[in-house]
PALUM-437143 format. One line per 4 residues: for each residue z negated, y negated, x of C-alpha. Coordinates in pm, 1 decimal, m for minus. Each point is the difference from the previous one (the first is absolute). Example, Ala and Ser with C-alpha at 12.3 -4.5 7.8 and 13.67 -1.06 7.14 Angstrom:
! PALUM-437143
m780.0,450.0,1230.0  66.0,m344.0,137.0
//
This chain:
! PALUM-437143
m451.2,m2249.1,8651.8  m254.1,169.2,m237.4  70.7,395.0,m58.5  m36.9,114.7,m357.0
m210.3,355.5,13.3  m3.3,45.9,m356.7  164.2,332.3,m103.9  363.0,m17.5,m135.5
m22.0,m12.1,m396.5  75.7,345.8,m146.9  344.6,m0.3,m173.4  m58.0,80.9,m366.1
110.5,272.9,m171.6  244.3,m24.1,m289.8  m80.1,206.7,m306.8  207.5,91.4,m307.1
m246.7,m41.3,m292.3  47.1,83.8,m383.9  m118.2,m273.1,m228.9  15.9,m90.2,m368.7
295.4,m239.3,m9.5  93.3,m152.9,m330.8  228.5,196.5,m214.0  359.6,m80.2,32.2
m97.8,m255.0,294.8  283.7,181.9,232.3  m253.7,m7.6,259.2  35.0,313.9,241.4
m198.7,308.1,m86.1  m194.9,m68.0,343.0  m114.7,m305.8,161.5  m89.1,m56.5,379.9
m348.3,m77.4,107.9  m147.4,m72.2,342.7  m283.1,195.8,124.0  m230.9,m27.8,324.0
35.6,405.5,39.0  219.7,271.9,m131.9  m132.6,154.1,m347.6  148.3,331.0,m89.4
204.0,32.3,m339.3  m216.2,32.2,m296.4  m264.7,m233.9,100.0  m130.5,m255.4,m268.6
m7.1,m365.7,98.3  m28.9,m340.5,m161.8  288.1,m218.9,64.5  108.1,m375.0,m111.7
257.3,m35.3,m232.2  85.0,m328.8,m96.6  m344.8,m179.5,m80.8  m166.1,314.5,m61.3
m143.2,286.3,195.4  116.1,344.3,m144.5  m58.6,379.5,81.8  284.1,157.3,204.1
80.5,328.0,145.2  135.2,48.9,338.2  319.6,195.1,m31.0  194.4,206.1,207.2
228.0,m186.8,281.0  369.5,49.9,m10.1  172.3,242.4,230.4  53.1,m170.0,313.9
m267.5,m261.9,m79.5  9.9,m372.6,m166.5  291.9,m214.0,108.8  m159.8,m317.2,203.0
m31.9,m303.3,m218.1  242.9,m282.8,m4.3  m51.5,m276.0,248.5  m252.8,m262.8,m136.3
m162.1,235.2,m263.8  m347.9,129.2,17.5  m192.2,257.6,m209.2  m337.9,m72.8,m184.6
m258.8,219.8,118.6  m202.9,284.0,m168.8  m323.6,m150.6,m136.8  m232.5,321.8,m3.7
27.0,340.9,35.6  m198.1,218.4,m234.1  m170.9,221.1,264.0  m205.2,234.3,m207.9
298.6,184.2,m181.8  204.7,231.1,197.1  396.3,m80.9,m9.1  163.0,136.0,m299.5
193.7,320.3,124.9  356.6,47.8,39.3  66.7,201.1,m339.7  m150.2,m267.9,m188.9
227.9,m241.3,147.8  306.9,220.7,m46.4  m102.4,27.9,m377.0  m27.0,m362.2,m47.0
328.4,m59.7,192.9  179.9,253.6,m235.1  m132.9,m134.2,m291.5  88.8,m358.3,94.4
359.7,124.2,78.6  59.8,247.3,m293.2  m138.3,m238.0,m268.4  162.3,m305.9,166.4
m304.6,m198.7,64.0  m147.8,m197.5,310.9  m178.9,214.8,232.9  m293.2,m236.9,25.4
m8.6,m14.7,m378.7  m49.7,366.0,m17.5  m244.9,38.2,295.1  m242.2,m282.2,m120.4
6.9,134.2,m375.8  m81.8,333.8,142.5  m330.5,m126.9,150.4  m329.1,m51.1,m224.3
6.3,m353.9,m107.8  m345.1,m130.0,154.5  106.2,130.2,332.9  263.2,m288.3,m10.5
m306.4,m261.7,m38.0  m207.2,145.5,266.8  m35.0,m146.1,349.1  m122.4,220.4,282.0
m367.4,m100.7,m30.1  m6.8,58.8,m377.4  169.8,334.4,34.6  m249.4,96.6,322.2
m265.6,m53.3,m265.8  137.2,205.0,m253.3  76.6,285.5,247.5  m375.6,6.4,115.4
m98.0,67.0,m338.7  m135.5,376.1,m18.4  239.1,256.3,m115.6  m40.6,246.9,m262.7
m157.5,311.1,138.3  259.5,281.3,94.6  m240.8,262.5,37.8  98.6,305.2,m226.1
m214.3,240.9,m182.4  55.1,315.7,m189.0  324.8,40.9,m181.2  34.9,56.3,m384.3
97.6,357.3,m56.2  394.1,36.6,m23.5  147.1,58.3,m345.2  203.2,328.7,m11.0
392.2,m87.6,m32.0  208.3,176.9,m274.9  291.6,196.4,121.9  243.3,m305.2,m48.3
m251.0,m233.1,193.1  m4.8,233.1,291.4  365.3,43.9,m1.9  46.8,m377.0,13.9
m274.1,m47.5,255.9  130.0,290.0,218.9  374.6,m165.6,m9.3  m130.9,m344.0,111.2
m212.2,150.8,282.6  292.5,204.4,140.3  301.4,m222.3,m55.4  97.5,m365.4,113.8
86.4,m143.6,m347.9  28.1,m231.9,m140.8  m124.7,139.4,m322.9  27.8,m57.3,m392.7
m288.9,163.1,m141.7  138.4,40.3,m365.9  m319.9,100.3,m195.7  m55.1,3.7,m399.1
m271.9,m245.0,m115.6  m322.7,157.5,78.1  143.4,241.7,247.2  m230.2,m102.6,292.2
176.9,m206.2,217.8  m277.1,m205.5,105.0  m174.3,304.9,123.2  299.5,75.1,218.8
m0.1,m337.5,139.4  m385.9,40.2,82.4  77.4,339.8,169.1  282.9,m115.5,202.3
m207.1,m319.5,108.5  m273.8,218.3,94.2  226.6,223.1,225.5  172.2,m321.2,170.1
m337.5,m127.7,91.9  m149.5,350.3,138.7  328.4,34.4,208.0  m76.7,m310.9,192.8
m301.7,m206.1,38.4  207.6,m339.1,12.9  215.5,106.2,m287.9  28.4,m246.5,m300.8
120.2,27.0,m373.0  155.7,m266.8,m236.5  m25.5,91.6,m343.1  196.0,m234.5,m246.2
m28.2,m61.8,m374.1  212.3,m243.5,m210.1  m264.9,m199.0,m157.7  m325.1,m136.6,73.0
m186.9,150.1,m292.7  87.4,325.2,153.8  m181.1,m45.2,318.4  m392.4,6.6,m68.0
1.3,359.2,m165.7  229.9,128.0,311.0  m256.6,m167.5,216.4  m268.7,189.0,m176.6
177.4,315.1,62.3  65.2,m37.5,359.3  m345.5,m158.2,78.9  m169.8,274.6,m147.0
234.8,264.3,199.0  16.2,m171.7,320.0  m290.2,m252.7,56.4  m237.2,300.7,78.4
236.0,142.7,250.5  91.8,m320.8,186.2  m246.3,m259.0,m127.6  m2.4,m303.5,m247.4
252.8,m188.3,185.9  257.6,239.5,26.6  136.4,m57.0,m343.8  126.8,m400.6,m67.8
235.1,m142.5,m268.9  271.1,m248.8,37.0  122.2,m200.7,m301.1  45.3,m361.9,m125.2
m316.2,58.8,m241.8  m219.3,m17.2,278.8  m159.0,m340.8,148.9  146.1,m102.6,331.6
m310.8,97.6,180.6  14.8,352.4,m132.8  390.6,13.6,101.8  m75.7,m114.4,356.2
m286.6,253.3,28.9  221.3,298.6,m101.5  285.7,m102.8,187.8  m184.0,m36.0,332.5
m145.8,335.5,m53.3  315.0,160.6,m78.5  150.9,m216.1,342.9  m280.3,141.8,206.2
22.0,346.3,m125.9  m353.6,25.2,m137.3  149.8,22.6,m358.1  156.8,345.5,m13.5
120.3,m34.1,m356.5  147.9,m320.1,m163.1  61.4,5.2,m376.4  211.0,m283.7,m134.3
296.3,m160.6,m206.6  337.3,m80.3,142.1  m139.7,m260.8,245.5  m169.7,302.4,188.2
326.6,139.4,138.3  m55.7,m288.2,253.4  m348.3,121.2,115.8  m28.6,m4.0,345.4
m94.6,368.5,70.6  54.9,118.7,378.1  m90.8,351.8,m88.0  201.3,32.6,m312.4
89.9,362.2,m84.3  31.4,21.8,m353.5  118.7,m210.7,m288.7  m26.2,82.1,m377.5
167.1,m207.6,m270.2  m147.4,86.8,m306.6  219.1,m68.2,m329.7  293.3,m71.1,214.8
213.5,m59.0,m274.0  m180.0,m318.9,m103.0  166.2,m347.1,9.6  m306.9,m172.4,128.6
84.9,153.1,330.1  275.4,m266.1,23.1  m120.0,m352.8,91.9  140.3,m270.5,m201.8
m93.2,m297.8,195.4  115.5,m113.8,373.0  126.0,290.6,170.0  102.5,243.5,m278.1
m71.3,328.1,179.2  m53.0,343.2,m159.6  m340.2,116.3,134.7  107.6,383.5,m104.3
312.9,m51.0,204.7  m176.5,m148.1,323.5  m256.6,272.7,m21.0  319.0,261.8,59.9
104.1,m217.5,269.8  m332.4,m57.1,174.8  m76.2,368.7,m31.0  306.3,89.9,178.2
m40.2,m289.2,257.5  m361.0,113.4,94.7  31.5,362.3,m55.3  m239.3,7.9,m300.9
47.6,239.4,m271.5  92.1,m166.3,m357.6  m76.0,142.0,m339.0  132.2,m175.3,m304.7
m164.9,118.0,m312.4  69.9,m38.4,m385.9  48.2,200.6,m318.9  297.1,m221.6,m71.3
170.2,m88.3,360.1  234.5,m263.5,32.8  380.9,100.5,m36.5  38.3,m99.6,371.7
m271.5,234.2,92.5  113.4,263.8,m235.5  366.8,m30.5,164.7  m127.2,m19.2,337.6
m174.2,311.7,m36.9  241.0,202.7,m184.3  17.5,380.4,132.9  330.2,133.6,162.9
260.0,124.1,m246.0  357.9,172.1,71.6  173.2,m277.1,231.3  m270.4,m264.9,m67.8
m256.2,m47.3,287.1  m363.2,m54.3,m85.1  m166.1,m332.7,m26.2  m213.8,m150.9,285.4
m315.2,60.4,m170.1  m168.4,355.0,m80.2  m77.6,37.4,m363.6  m313.4,172.3,m71.5
m100.6,94.8,m367.7  m317.0,65.0,m178.4  79.3,26.4,m364.2  m370.4,154.3,m135.8
m268.3,m232.4,m87.2  m352.9,76.8,149.6  m315.5,m17.1,m204.0  237.5,m168.7,m293.9
126.3,124.2,m283.2  375.1,65.4,m96.8  231.8,m294.0,17.2  m23.7,m192.4,m312.6
239.1,60.9,m310.0  227.1,m281.4,m37.0  27.1,m108.6,m345.7  292.3,m264.0,m119.1
m45.2,m198.6,m291.1  329.0,m160.4,m154.4  m111.9,m358.1,m90.4  317.6,m16.8,m207.5
m186.7,224.0,m239.6  m292.5,m219.2,m23.3  m95.8,m327.3,m214.0  142.0,m279.1,155.2
m232.4,m201.3,215.2  m224.9,286.4,49.1  m162.6,m27.3,348.1  m168.7,348.8,m30.7
197.4,292.7,m189.2  m242.0,180.4,m275.6  25.1,328.1,223.5  m86.4,m155.5,333.2
m304.4,m197.3,m171.9  m114.1,316.5,m163.0  9.0,184.8,344.5  m211.4,m272.5,164.9
m238.6,23.4,m287.5  m36.8,346.9,40.2  m71.7,3.7,362.2  m258.5,m283.7,m13.0
m168.0,208.6,m269.1  m28.3,281.5,217.3  m158.4,m229.1,294.3  365.4,3.9,183.9
135.4,m295.9,178.0  331.5,m139.1,m54.9  256.9,m222.1,217.2  237.0,m244.4,m154.5
239.8,m154.8,232.9  216.3,m299.0,m56.6  142.1,m194.5,320.2  m65.0,m347.1,m137.0
m313.5,m208.8,44.6  m79.9,m290.9,m259.2  m41.2,9.1,m356.4  363.5,m34.3,m83.7
326.7,m106.3,236.2  76.4,m312.5,m213.5  m139.2,m253.2,m298.6  285.4,m71.7,m222.7
68.6,m244.3,m303.4  188.7,140.9,m269.5  81.4,m335.4,m163.7  160.9,m163.1,321.5
45.4,291.6,222.7  m225.4,m161.3,282.1  m123.6,252.1,244.6  m293.4,m29.5,275.6
254.2,m54.6,301.6  m151.5,m73.9,326.4  110.3,m387.2,59.0  48.6,107.8,380.7
166.8,335.8,m40.1  277.6,165.6,m202.8  m274.8,236.4,m146.0  m252.6,9.7,m274.6
m371.7,m80.0,25.4  m176.1,297.0,m102.4  m295.5,m52.8,m265.0  m316.9,126.7,98.1
m204.5,m3.8,m301.5  m378.2,64.1,182.2  35.5,m351.4,128.8  260.9,m159.2,m228.8
216.7,m89.4,308.0  385.1,15.6,52.5  48.4,119.9,349.2  342.1,66.8,202.8
m28.0,314.4,205.7  252.1,m144.7,250.2  m121.8,m346.7,112.5  m374.2,10.4,m144.6
49.3,m289.3,m224.1  m274.7,m12.0,m251.5  m68.2,m203.8,m320.7  m191.7,15.7,m321.0
165.1,153.4,m313.0  118.9,m293.4,m223.3  m155.7,m13.9,m345.1  349.9,m55.1,m164.1
367.4,26.2,110.5  92.2,m250.2,274.7  347.6,11.8,m157.6  m83.1,m71.0,m381.2
m376.2,m14.3,m46.3  9.9,334.2,m188.5  m365.3,135.1,49.8  134.8,350.0,m74.5
119.2,80.6,366.1  m24.4,413.8,63.2  m2.8,250.0,271.4  328.4,206.2,83.9
m66.8,317.7,168.2  m277.4,170.1,115.2  m233.4,10.0,329.7  m288.8,217.3,120.7
m228.0,m275.3,m154.1  137.9,33.0,m348.6  6.3,384.0,15.7  m346.7,1.4,110.3
m122.1,m229.7,m302.9  231.8,207.2,m255.3  m125.7,317.0,112.4  m379.7,m94.5,m4.2
77.2,m88.9,m371.1  174.2,305.1,m87.1  m296.7,202.7,137.3  m281.4,m195.4,m100.0
m94.9,293.8,m253.1  28.9,275.0,254.2  m301.9,150.1,122.8  m59.5,199.5,303.6
m212.2,308.0,39.9  m271.6,m213.4,132.5  m32.7,m175.5,m317.7  142.9,m340.6,86.1
329.8,m204.7,m81.4  297.3,59.3,230.0  16.6,m236.3,313.9  348.8,m134.8,102.9
16.4,m151.0,336.8  309.0,m160.2,209.8  63.8,m8.7,353.4  289.0,m225.6,125.6
31.7,m307.8,228.5  m162.7,m227.0,m217.1  m317.9,221.4,m29.1  m15.2,95.7,381.0
5.9,m358.6,131.9  m352.3,m21.2,127.1  m144.2,175.8,299.2  m99.8,314.8,m94.8
123.3,12.8,m369.1  245.6,269.7,53.7  m283.6,252.3,165.8  m261.3,m99.3,m301.8
269.3,49.2,m265.6  137.7,350.2,156.5  m360.4,102.9,20.2  m62.7,m43.4,m353.9
292.4,204.9,m89.8  m123.1,303.7,236.9  m348.4,m31.5,m167.6  143.8,37.8,m347.9
m82.6,m343.6,m127.9  340.2,m62.8,m78.4  192.9,229.7,m276.8  376.2,m160.9,10.8
107.7,m179.7,331.9  296.8,m260.4,m72.5  167.1,m85.1,336.9  302.2,m87.3,174.7
153.4,202.6,314.4  m285.8,m65.9,218.0  m192.3,289.1,m193.7  271.4,226.6,m48.7
11.0,133.0,354.5  m253.9,156.6,282.2  m305.3,m14.6,m235.4  m200.2,319.3,m52.7
m105.4,m60.4,m379.5  m168.4,329.0,m93.0  m48.4,m6.8,m352.3  351.6,m153.7,m91.3
197.3,235.4,m230.1  239.4,m229.9,m150.7  223.0,m249.9,157.4  229.2,m231.8,m219.8
276.6,m210.9,104.6  66.5,m235.1,m308.6  298.3,m216.6,114.2  206.2,139.1,285.6
341.3,m52.9,m119.8  78.6,m329.0,177.7  59.8,169.3,347.0  277.8,200.8,m148.3
256.2,m239.0,m34.9  m87.9,m219.0,308.6  265.8,m128.8,193.2  m175.4,109.3,306.4
133.4,332.6,100.8  m332.4,106.7,130.3  m171.7,m56.2,m349.1  15.0,370.4,m132.5
m158.4,121.1,329.0  m281.1,m239.6,m33.1  m59.9,100.3,m356.9  7.6,373.9,47.5
m259.3,m26.3,272.5  m226.2,m225.7,m192.8  20.7,241.7,m296.7  m64.6,307.4,223.4
m248.7,m159.4,187.0  m203.3,m130.9,m308.5  48.4,352.8,m169.7  m182.1,139.6,323.6
m311.2,m181.2,m87.3  m72.6,239.1,m294.5  m165.3,337.1,55.2  m144.0,m56.6,327.9
m293.1,222.6,m22.8  84.8,357.3,m126.5  m335.9,93.3,m106.7  m51.5,m315.1,m195.7
344.1,62.3,m202.0  m108.4,378.1,m53.0  m350.7,m88.6,m135.8  156.0,m257.9,m252.3
273.7,274.2,m85.1  250.4,m267.9,m5.9  362.9,m41.1,126.8  60.0,m304.9,212.9
291.2,m217.3,m127.1  243.3,m276.2,101.4  111.8,m207.1,m300.9  328.6,m229.4,40.3
84.8,m238.3,m276.2  371.8,m68.0,20.1  320.2,m90.0,m183.2  206.1,205.7,223.0
m178.9,376.1,0.7  345.4,155.7,119.3  12.6,m226.9,313.5  29.8,223.2,328.2
m298.6,m169.9,132.6  m240.8,134.9,m267.1  186.3,330.4,m0.5  m76.1,86.9,354.7
m371.6,m153.8,m72.4  m57.4,254.5,m266.9  81.2,271.7,241.9  m191.2,m161.0,305.9
319.6,60.4,177.8  29.7,m246.4,263.8  251.7,198.5,222.6  250.0,m6.1,m290.9
m46.1,m369.3,m74.5  26.1,m110.1,396.1  301.2,217.9,25.3  171.7,m135.1,m287.0
m91.5,m366.6,88.0  126.6,74.6,373.3  319.5,154.1,m147.3  55.8,m340.9,m196.0
m65.2,m209.4,311.3  238.9,200.4,223.2  269.1,m48.5,m245.4  m77.5,m394.4,m21.1
m51.2,m12.4,400.9  m346.9,m131.6,m53.7  m303.9,71.8,214.3  m86.3,228.0,158.3
362.9,61.4,47.6  58.2,m360.3,85.2  m221.5,m290.7,157.6  m65.6,m336.7,m168.4
m104.1,m337.9,113.7  m77.4,m315.2,m211.6  43.5,m347.9,118.4  m206.6,m249.2,m241.2
18.9,m392.3,m0.7  m233.7,m234.5,m161.2  78.8,m340.9,m67.2  m91.4,m289.8,m250.7
327.2,93.4,m212.8  182.7,324.8,m33.0  348.4,m172.7,131.6  m153.5,m68.1,302.5
m160.4,361.0,43.4  351.9,168.1,m82.2  198.9,m254.2,200.3  m213.1,99.7,320.3
64.7,358.8,m47.0  351.3,m38.7,m72.8  47.8,m200.9,295.3  m172.5,261.3,229.0
200.0,256.8,m132.4  321.8,m186.7,45.0  m100.7,m75.4,353.6  m99.2,360.0,68.0
346.8,116.1,m106.8  176.6,m278.9,181.2  m164.5,89.2,329.8  54.5,375.9,m63.2
m345.6,90.4,126.9  m82.7,353.9,143.3  m19.4,238.2,m266.8  156.1,m202.4,m263.1
272.1,262.5,m68.3  m254.0,258.0,m114.7  m198.4,m255.8,m207.6  68.1,m131.3,m386.8
m137.7,m359.4,m66.3  m37.2,m47.0,m363.0  m2.4,m354.5,m145.7  m283.3,m181.6,m37.3
m196.8,17.4,m341.4  m335.3,m148.7,m138.0  m306.3,260.3,5.5  m99.3,155.2,m320.5
m283.0,m273.6,m11.8  194.4,m288.6,163.1  m275.1,m286.1,m26.2  m331.2,33.2,156.3
m242.0,m273.5,46.9  269.4,m255.5,m42.6  214.4,186.1,270.9  352.5,134.0,m100.3
79.9,359.3,185.4  327.1,166.6,50.5  81.1,298.7,188.2  302.8,189.8,164.5
m1.1,375.4,22.9  167.3,172.5,325.4  64.4,352.8,m26.8  139.3,271.7,309.7
63.0,353.8,22.9  m124.2,m30.7,361.0  m361.1,m97.0,81.0  88.5,m119.3,356.9
308.4,m199.1,m91.4  m206.5,m189.7,m259.1  m263.1,m56.3,254.9  234.8,m135.5,268.7
173.6,m236.4,m272.5  m370.6,m129.7,m111.4  m75.8,m77.5,365.8  309.6,m178.2,62.3
m28.4,m189.0,m302.5  m323.2,m161.9,57.2  147.8,m256.1,210.2  241.7,m85.2,m260.6
m246.5,m16.2,m262.8  m200.0,m268.7,222.3  308.0,m189.6,40.6  83.6,m8.3,m363.4
m351.1,m107.5,m104.6  47.3,m296.8,258.4  312.1,m136.1,m172.3  m34.8,m335.9,m150.4
109.1,159.8,m369.1  m299.4,254.2,6.4  m285.5,m241.2,69.6  m102.4,87.2,m350.8
m81.3,354.4,88.8  m368.7,83.8,26.8  m19.0,325.4,171.9  208.4,303.7,36.3
m73.0,350.5,90.5  115.1,363.3,50.8  m128.0,291.3,m160.5  104.1,332.5,176.6
m10.5,342.1,m219.6  m126.1,m210.4,m313.1  m159.3,176.3,m256.2  74.2,m247.1,m303.9
357.9,m164.1,m81.6
//
């Protein structure tokens, strides 16, 4: 008989690989694939999934190895290995696994969403070509001279250097928090040649000015490629380049928004979360994670120091940094206080205008208009804040009562006068303004309420005869989401403000925080009362933070204020001048405000003294959405799921805006005084939710999701 001398076929290695599976598909977190050779966990691969080939991450095998496949079944093979990228390290995989577990999402969903979008589309050959491109030089040069720290800054720096943290750097607006961040980053990088630092900001528009400061400080020391950014405003190739530099360790500093908390940084030694109170750190799609909270977890897990900074800390962070008192232990964070402003004038004097004493319908009270006029005539700049874009929230017909409702949402279409459109800010539906009322034909349809576009127009008309010291007419400009859509528009508009080409700036909250306007001496909030009586228990906290942050834009340059001989002011037009929020604002007394809010929350068993989760259902009808939630709640209680005894399930209710893009939305609130019990319950509830979704009576359901630690209810 002929003898077969061929070597025996190698036994394939079975790997667990995280891939992006369809949401709520009930497919396991990890899928099994065959490989002709062992691959270390964290290796990036391309694998078949259905009819597609997708990116995957080799994951850690379970203890004791994978069980054998059932007889007659086989696994599909790994299609390719991305050889040029080092495996994602164990700390990164632990962060992803924790995020998926805590926020009740699929592990593959979190893992793949944390990687650059372009990496998902590149094959090994394409990636190899990109990796061959020359990297930016890391040759350092002469450093910039160091800026002398104030006594308060030095005390904060020394504490961060000497203690493990985490730290809450509570510093007044203009107190020099950024310089402390710079010094802490510098010391971390000097202590270890492989060390890396992650510096996070809440919004894209704050990234360029921070990048400029960090590049100026560190590029001479470590080279042009040592500082990179990561945020959604970058192109996909730019994001991939920054991610690869961070992953390889060539980028020593990563500046980014919430997504950067997942940056692969093997040498991570320091995390800074600036404006830590900002709601933008909470993801509102997909895995609804809090980047601030994940930064704390990642720092503890990876041995990196974490610094949270804010002039108006979140109540959660304020409570977590409480000092020890009689019988009450100290919080988990170390609170560092910097109350003095550096190079800036004193905090602005807060003036409240009782709009109940002003003429009905007045947009600007006479005293405020006079104050703005006086500042402009002296060559100073003013900031007018209204957190609502567009010309008016709604158009209205006084004859038949018609309003410009969105046909697809339970919300009004906002009137934008500049291009004569009605736009829904929820689904994006846009249409031209009708020439007459669609209901009765009345040609006299009028706007109700005000937005930044209307304020800009009215203020320009009111100041048309005001002359500046340069003998020119006053100039009014607007910065909001509508004026900054084009690439580079925000930077251009901010440059005009800094150059003195704008006398009065009208804007939303995007200009109320983080910006260093040197010539603004007056800030005015014209319609802030809406947040005082919101059903959301966090609304007063957000309003106080917004107003105090906005006030901090005034008087940033002490020398300029002294030369002008003026006192900086914050004007608030309100119908409730005696409200506790405004009383605390007048004193710039955040601690008193925070302590009073915490006392109220403790009495009502609200966060941070309790823990919450929301389950939301989207369907074609409100009845189907609520029925699904009610059925899932009943099933959980009937099964007696673990942790249920410590969890309160409230009845399902519609969302405040219950219909968006023709989809009805309902939600159900869960509360518990025990975080671990709530997590046990949510984990055990997942299969129940899947089973309820599969029942025939709920086929009209479109999707459901779990939001752990929600910021809006």
